[in-house]
N, C-alpha and C positions, 0 to 999 in steps of 0.2 A: 504494500500500500504506500502511496506517495504522500508527500507533504502538500497539503492544499492551502495551509495558512501562510500567506505571503508576508513579507515584511510590512507591506502597506496595510494588510488586514490587522497585523499586530499593532501597528501605530493607531489605526482607527479604533481598535478594541481598547487600547490603553486610554485613549482620549474619552471614550464612552464611560469607562470606569471612573476616570477622573471627574467627569461632569456629574455623574450620579452620586459619587461619594463626596463630592465637593472638596476633594483633596487636590493639591497642586500636581500637575503631570509628573514632575520629577519624583514625587513620593510613590507613584504607582509603578511598581516593579513587576516583572513576570512572576516572581515568587512571593509577592506581598500577599499575606493571607487577608481575605476580604473582611471577615468579621474582626479578627484580632488586630490587624495592622491598619485597616482602612475604615473601620467602624461601619461597615455595610450591614444593615439589618435585613430582615426577611422581606420587607416591602421593597427595599432597594434591589435585593437579589431578584425578585420577580420582575422589576423594571428592566434589569440587565438582561434577563432571559428573553423577555418580550422584545426588547430592542434588537437583540442578536437574531432572533427568529425572523423579525421583519426585515432587517437589513440584508441577511444572507438567505432569505427565503427557504428556511429550513424549520424543522420542528425538533425541539429538544425534548426527548422522552421524559416524562415526569419522574421516572425512577433515577434519571441521571442528575436531576437538579441538585440533590443534596451533595453530590460529588464535586460540585463547582465551588472551589474554595480559593482559587487564585487564577490569574491569567493563564498560567501554564495548563491548568485543568481545562480552561476554555479552548485553548489551542488544540489539546489532545482530543477533546470532544468534537470540535469542528473537523479535525482531520478524519475522524471516524464517520461523521455524518455527511460531509460534502464529498460527493463522488464526481 
């Protein structure tokens, strides 16, 4: 399986997380933990999921949502979902 998440997608996702968490872009790292490091709560997490689904025209399975704890998790998930 190939890598589908491009550098541009990573930059766009980082910007999205920065906007929703209201944290400066430089604080949003690939391995930043959403809840612990960025203060993202469950409502923000749902907003992130909805934004990703809309932007990339994909559906994130409900069972996968609890596994999304960092940008790295999003990259891995999108690599599995986008074919």
